[in-house]
C-alpha positions in Angstrom: -131.9 17.7 -0.3 -130.5 18.4 -3.8 -128.7 15.8 -5.8 -125.3 17.0 -4.8 -126.4 17.1 -1.2 -127.6 13.4 -1.5 -124.1 12.4 -2.8 -122.4 14.3 0.0 -124.7 12.6 2.5 -123.8 9.2 1.1 -120.0 10.2 1.1 -120.3 11.1 4.8 -121.1 7.4 5.5 -117.6 6.3 4.4 -115.9 6.4 7.8 -117.7 3.2 8.7 -115.9 1.5 6.0 -116.6 -2.1 4.9 -119.0 -3.7 7.4 -120.3 -7.3 7.1 -123.4 -8.3 8.8 -127.2 -8.2 8.0 -128.8 -7.1 11.3 -128.4 -3.3 10.6 -129.8 -3.4 7.0 -132.6 -5.7 8.0 -133.7 -3.3 10.7 -133.5 -0.4 8.3 -135.6 -2.3 5.6 -138.3 -3.2 8.2 -138.7 0.5 8.9 -139.1 1.1 5.1 -141.7 -1.6 4.9 -139.4 -4.3 3.5 -139.2 -3.3 -0.1 -136.9 -6.1 -0.8 -139.9 -8.4 -0.7 -141.8 -6.4 -3.4 -140.3 -8.5 -6.3 -138.4 -11.8 -6.9 -134.6 -11.7 -7.3 -131.5 -13.2 -8.9 -128.5 -12.9 -6.6 -125.0 -13.1 -8.1 -121.8 -13.5 -6.0 -118.2 -14.4 -7.2 -114.7 -13.2 -7.5 -114.8 -12.0 -11.0 -117.4 -11.7 -13.7 -120.5 -11.1 -11.4 -121.1 -7.7 -12.9 -121.1 -9.1 -16.5 -123.5 -11.9 -15.5 -125.7 -9.5 -13.9 -125.9 -7.2 -17.0 -126.6 -10.2 -19.3 -129.2 -11.7 -17.1 -131.0 -8.4 -16.7 -130.9 -7.8 -20.5 -132.4 -11.1 -21.3 -135.1 -10.6 -18.9 -135.9 -7.0 -20.2 -135.9 -8.5 -23.7 -138.5 -11.0 -22.7 -140.8 -8.1 -21.5 -140.1 -8.2 -17.7 -139.6 -4.9 -15.9 -136.1 -5.5 -14.6 -134.3 -3.8 -11.8 -130.3 -4.1 -11.8 -128.2 -3.3 -8.8 -124.4 -3.3 -9.3 -121.2 -1.8 -8.0 -119.1 0.2 -8.3 -119.9 2.8 -10.9 -117.3 3.9 -13.4 -118.3 7.5 -14.2 -121.7 8.3 -13.0 -123.0 7.3 -9.5 -126.4 6.5 -11.2 -125.0 3.5 -12.9 -125.5 1.4 -9.8 -129.4 1.4 -9.9 -131.2 0.8 -13.3 -134.5 -0.3 -14.4 -134.6 -2.0 -18.0 -131.1 -0.7 -18.7 -131.9 3.0 -17.8 -130.1 4.6 -15.0 -132.0 6.0 -12.1 -132.8 9.7 -12.5 -131.3 12.4 -10.2 -134.5 13.4 -8.7 -135.1 9.7 -7.9 -131.7 9.4 -6.1 -132.8 12.6 -4.0 -136.3 11.1 -3.2 -134.7 7.7 -2.3 -132.1 9.1 -0.1 -134.5 11.3 1.7 -136.9 8.3 2.3 -134.1 6.0 3.4 -132.6 8.6 5.7 -135.8 9.0 7.5 -135.8 5.3 8.2 -132.3 5.4 9.8 -132.2 4.8 13.5 -128.6 3.5 13.9 -125.5 3.7 12.2 -125.5 2.2 8.6 -122.7 1.9 6.1 -122.6 3.4 2.6 -123.4 0.1 1.0 -126.3 -0.7 3.4 -127.8 2.6 2.7 -127.4 2.3 -1.1 -128.8 -1.3 -1.1 -131.9 0.1 0.8 -132.3 2.7 -1.8 -132.0 0.3 -4.6 -134.9 -1.9 -3.1 -137.1 1.1 -2.4 -136.5 2.2 -6.2 -137.4 -1.2 -7.5 -140.5 -1.2 -5.4 -141.6 2.3 -6.5 -141.0 1.5 -10.1 -143.0 -1.8 -9.8 -140.1 -4.0 -11.1 -141.1 -7.7 -12.1 -137.8 -8.9 -11.0 -134.4 -7.6 -9.6 -130.9 -8.7 -10.6 -128.5 -8.0 -7.5 -124.9 -8.1 -7.6 -123.3 -9.0 -4.3 -120.8 -6.3 -3.1 -118.4 -8.3 -1.0 -118.4 -12.0 0.0 -122.0 -13.1 0.2 -123.1 -14.6 3.5 -123.1 -11.2 5.4 -123.4 -8.8 2.4 -126.2 -6.4 2.5 -128.0 -7.8 -0.7 -128.2 -11.2 1.1 -131.6 -10.1 2.8 -133.4 -11.4 -0.2 -134.5 -15.0 -0.8 -133.5 -15.4 -4.6 -135.1 -17.5 -7.2 -131.6 -18.7 -8.1 -128.2 -17.9 -6.4 -125.3 -17.6 -9.0 -121.7 -17.9 -7.9 -119.6 -17.0 -10.9 -116.2 -18.3 -9.7 -114.0 -18.2 -6.7 -110.4 -17.3 -6.0 -108.4 -15.8 -3.2 -109.4 -12.3 -2.5 -110.4 -10.0 0.4 -108.7 -12.5 2.8 -109.0 -10.1 5.8 -112.9 -10.5 5.5 -113.5 -13.8 3.7 -110.7 -16.1 4.9 -107.4 -17.5 3.8 -108.3 -20.6 1.8 -110.6 -21.3 -1.1 -112.9 -23.5 1.2 -113.3 -20.5 3.6 -114.0 -18.0 0.8 -116.5 -20.5 -0.8 -118.3 -20.9 2.5 -118.7 -17.2 2.6 -119.9 -16.7 -0.9 -122.0 -19.9 -0.6 -123.9 -18.0 2.1 -126.2 -16.8 -0.6 -127.6 -20.3 -1.2 -131.0 -20.6 0.6 -133.0 -23.5 2.2 -134.5 -25.5 -0.7 -133.0 -23.0 -3.2 -131.0 -23.2 -6.4 -127.4 -22.6 -6.9 -125.7 -22.1 -10.2 -121.9 -21.8 -10.5 -119.0 -21.8 -13.0 -116.3 -22.5 -10.3 -114.2 -25.6 -11.1 -111.7 -25.9 -8.3 -112.3 -29.2 -6.4 -112.2 -27.7 -2.9 -114.7 -25.0 -4.1 -117.1 -27.5 -5.6 -116.8 -29.6 -2.5 -117.8 -26.8 -0.2 -120.7 -25.7 -2.4 -121.9 -29.4 -2.6 -121.8 -29.5 1.1 -123.8 -26.2 1.7 -126.4 -27.5 -0.8 -126.8 -30.9 0.9 -127.0 -29.1 4.3 -129.9 -26.7 3.0 -131.6 -29.2 0.7 -130.6 -27.0 -2.4 -130.0 -28.0 -5.9 -126.6 -27.3 -7.5 -126.1 -26.8 -11.2 -122.6 -26.4 -12.8 -121.3 -24.9 -16.0 -119.1 -27.5 -17.3 -121.4 -30.4 -16.1 -125.1 -29.9 -16.2 -124.7 -26.8 -18.5 -122.2 -26.8 -21.3 -121.0 -24.6 -24.1 -119.5 -25.3 -27.5 -117.5 -22.4 -29.1 -117.5 -22.6 -32.9 -114.8 -21.2 -35.3 -116.9 -18.3 -36.4 -116.9 -17.0 -32.8 -120.6 -18.0 -32.0 -121.3 -20.5 -29.2 -123.9 -23.1 -28.5 -125.6 -23.3 -25.1 -126.4 -26.9 -24.0 -128.5 -26.3 -20.9 -130.4 -28.4 -18.3 -133.6 -28.7 -20.2 -132.9 -27.1 -23.6 -130.2 -26.0 -25.9 -129.7 -22.9 -28.0 -127.5 -22.7 -31.1 -125.1 -20.2 -32.6 -125.5 -17.5 -30.1 -123.3 -14.4 -30.1 -121.6 -13.2 -26.8 -122.2 -9.6 -26.5 -119.0 -9.2 -24.4 -115.4 -9.7 -25.5 -113.1 -12.4 -24.3 -113.4 -16.2 -24.1 -114.2 -16.0 -20.4 -117.3 -14.2 -21.2 -118.7 -17.3 -22.8 -118.8 -18.9 -19.4 -120.5 -15.7 -18.0 -123.1 -15.8 -20.8 -123.8 -19.6 -19.9 -124.4 -18.5 -16.3 -126.9 -15.9 -17.4 -128.7 -18.2 -19.8 -128.6 -20.9 -17.0 -130.1 -18.5 -14.6 -133.1 -17.5 -16.8 -133.6 -21.1 -17.7 -133.8 -22.0 -14.1 -136.3 -19.5 -13.2 -138.3 -20.2 -16.3 -140.9 -22.1 -14.5 -141.3 -19.2 -12.1 -143.2 -17.2 -14.5 -140.1 -15.7 -16.0 -139.9 -17.4 -19.4 -137.3 -16.2 -21.9 -138.0 -17.5 -25.4 -135.4 -17.9 -28.2 -136.3 -14.5 -29.6 -135.8 -12.8 -26.3 -132.4 -14.7 -25.9 -131.1 -13.3 -29.3 -132.3 -9.8 -28.6 -131.2 -9.8 -24.9 -127.6 -11.0 -25.7 -127.4 -8.4 -28.6 -128.4 -5.5 -26.5 -126.4 -6.4 -23.4 -123.7 -4.0 -22.4 -121.2 -3.9 -19.6 -118.7 -1.1 -19.6 -115.0 -1.4 -18.5 -114.6 -5.1 -19.3 -112.4 -5.4 -22.4 -114.0 -2.3 -23.8 -112.7 -0.6 -26.8 -112.7 3.1 -26.5 -111.2 4.0 -29.8 -109.4 2.3 -32.8 -106.2 3.3 -34.6 -104.5 3.2 -32.2 -106.7 0.9 -30.3 -107.6 1.9 -26.8 -108.7 -0.9 -24.5 -109.9 -0.6 -20.9 -110.3 -3.6 -18.6 -111.3 -3.6 -14.9 -109.0 -6.6 -14.1 -108.0 -5.9 -10.4 -106.9 -9.3 -9.2 -104.7 -12.2 -10.4 -107.7 -14.1 -11.8 -108.9 -11.2 -13.7 -105.4 -10.3 -15.0 -105.1 -13.9 -16.3 -108.3 -13.5 -18.4 -107.0 -10.2 -19.6 -103.6 -11.7 -20.6 -105.3 -14.5 -22.6 -107.5 -11.8 -24.3 -104.5 -9.6 -25.2 -102.6 -12.7 -26.5 -105.5 -14.1 -28.6 -108.1 -11.5 -29.4 -106.4 -8.3 -29.9 -103.7 -8.2 -32.7 -101.3 -5.5 -32.3 -97.7 -4.4 -33.2 -96.8 -3.0 -29.9 -98.5 -3.1 -26.5 -98.4 0.0 -24.2 -99.9 -0.8 -20.8 -101.2 1.9 -18.4 -101.5 0.3 -15.0 -102.8 1.6 -11.8 -103.7 -0.5 -8.7 -105.0 -0.3 -5.1 -102.4 -1.1 -2.5 -104.5 -3.9 -0.9 -104.6 -5.9 -4.1 -102.2 -8.7 -5.0 -100.3 -6.4 -7.4 -97.1 -8.5 -7.3 -98.9 -11.4 -9.0 -100.7 -9.1 -11.4 -97.4 -7.5 -12.5 -95.7 -10.8 -13.0 -98.4 -12.1 -15.2 -99.2 -8.8 -17.2 -96.0 -6.6 -17.5 -93.8 -9.0 -19.5 -96.4 -8.7 -22.3 -96.0 -4.9 -22.7 -93.5 -3.0 -24.9 -93.9 -0.2 -22.4 -95.5 0.2 -19.0 -96.8 3.4 -17.8 -97.5 3.4 -14.0 -100.1 5.8 -12.8 -102.3 6.4 -9.6 -106.1 5.6 -9.6 -108.3 8.1 -8.0 -108.5 6.4 -4.5 -107.2 6.8 -1.0 -106.2 3.1 -1.3 -104.3 3.6 -4.4 -100.6 2.3 -4.5 -98.2 5.1 -5.3 -96.6 4.4 -8.7 -93.3 5.2 -7.7 -93.3 2.3 -5.1 -94.4 0.0 -7.8 -91.6 1.0 -10.3 -88.9 -1.4 -8.8 -91.1 -4.3 -9.0 -92.2 -3.4 -12.5 -88.6 -3.2 -13.6 -88.1 -6.8 -12.9 -90.6 -7.7 -15.6 -90.1 -5.0 -18.1 -87.2 -2.6 -19.1 -89.4 0.2 -20.5 -91.1 1.5 -17.3 -92.1 5.0 -16.6 -94.3 6.8 -14.0 -97.0 9.5 -14.9 -98.9 10.1 -11.6 -102.0 11.6 -13.2 -104.3 9.1 -15.2 -105.3 11.8 -17.6 -101.6 12.6 -18.5 -100.8 8.8 -18.5 -103.4 8.3 -21.0 -102.1 11.2 -23.2 -98.6 9.9 -22.8 -99.7 6.5 -24.0 -101.6 7.7 -27.0 -98.7 9.9 -28.0 -96.3 6.9 -28.1 -98.7 4.7 -30.0 -98.7 4.2 -33.8 -101.8 3.1 -35.7 -101.2 -0.5 -35.3 -100.4 -0.4 -31.6 -102.6 -1.2 -28.7 -102.9 0.9 -25.5 -104.4 -0.9 -22.6 -105.4 0.5 -19.2 -106.0 -2.0 -16.4 -105.4 -2.8 -12.7 -108.5 -1.1 -11.1 -112.0 -0.2 -11.9 -111.2 3.2 -10.4 -108.6 3.6 -13.1 -110.9 2.3 -15.8 -113.5 5.0 -14.9 -110.9 7.7 -14.7 -109.5 6.8 -18.2 -113.1 6.7 -19.7 -113.8 10.1 -18.2 -110.5 11.7 -19.4 -110.9 10.0 -23.0 -114.3 11.6 -23.5 -112.8 15.1 -22.7 -109.8 14.5 -25.1 -112.1 13.3 -27.8 -114.5 16.2 -27.1 -111.4 18.6 -27.6 -111.5 19.7 -23.9 -108.1 20.5 -22.3 -109.3 20.6 -18.7 -109.9 17.5 -16.7 -113.3 18.4 -15.4 -114.8 18.7 -12.0 -115.9 15.7 -10.1 -119.3 15.7 -8.6 -119.4 15.7 -4.8 -119.7 12.1 -3.8 -118.5 10.7 -7.0 -116.4 7.6 -6.1 -117.4 8.4 -2.6 -118.6 4.9 -1.7 -116.9 2.0 -0.1 -115.5 0.3 -3.2 -113.9 -3.1 -3.5 -112.0 -2.8 -6.7 
């Protein structure tokens, strides 16, 4: 297969959609020689922030000299973003080799995410990774990544999401995400709601696992100069700089620091110099990411009420501006009503657009709801044209923010590169780009 043919084959797995269950991926991995057993892992679930925590955890381990695999989803611009070693994306020829190898092991129907997860494990084995940092795709208990027995299971936070798959209450969703906690294992969480904590405590009691909490066993102190101190389980670190913007990222950084502290006795020690270097070098695109200044262009992947609440706080506290021009696109299966209520009143103008997804909510259907929260609403169907329109309206002291979906963030980043590069066309998408089953 060529690279394009590999992506096209992956795209052909889409009709299966989202499937929760471990038997198919376990059978596939067994035929591949169980590559998931080739290196230890950190497994990260949660409603929001799991990608940020994964990126920071991997950066800390890489800075300490460990060959570190990172598996995340979705991608923003390039499919290869999903599988990395020491921060470097998997090469095209490695995608081809991995796809061919996994395809040879297929004996029954597998989903896109199951196939891709097997490719990631196989790549980490072939590259002789010392440790892998894995982001759960959906839920936890039945997610394809949950075939590993992790050194530590991280649950960032929990709010109501994907109710058709995970349940209608916080307790039900917490039990699904808590499915990544193993017998005798370690769980680390930043969740704070009483029903969530009680559920996680119950799972840990049942399985003889240890539970550590940010805000209890692990604490942070944010200083006036923007640095923070980490007060951990067995050690503290002073005056650290969080690499990602937004106060909520301090909690995510604490989870990453807590994870590497908890696995420090398992031959993965990360000293102070590696902490400083690892945090400084950590990057995670599409989360309060500034693409340009004057006017400032900010993109954020907030795609649920909790994410929008964090974005709202950041817009109010961290990004001074004269006017806010909001470019908003969302998927129809998200709680866009709550998102609109929390976000649209902040804006001086709202431009509704359509993310590149079959699940996208048509912006015209969102307009009546938007008008309840903002008087200056317009529809620009194409994301590239929406970006151009927003920038044309913005003065040097204004802020343009694109949010509502990671699909939209990826599209805005792609189009912005073309605008800055002087290109008038909107480019050709690689076959298979955005072809996977996405959650955002």
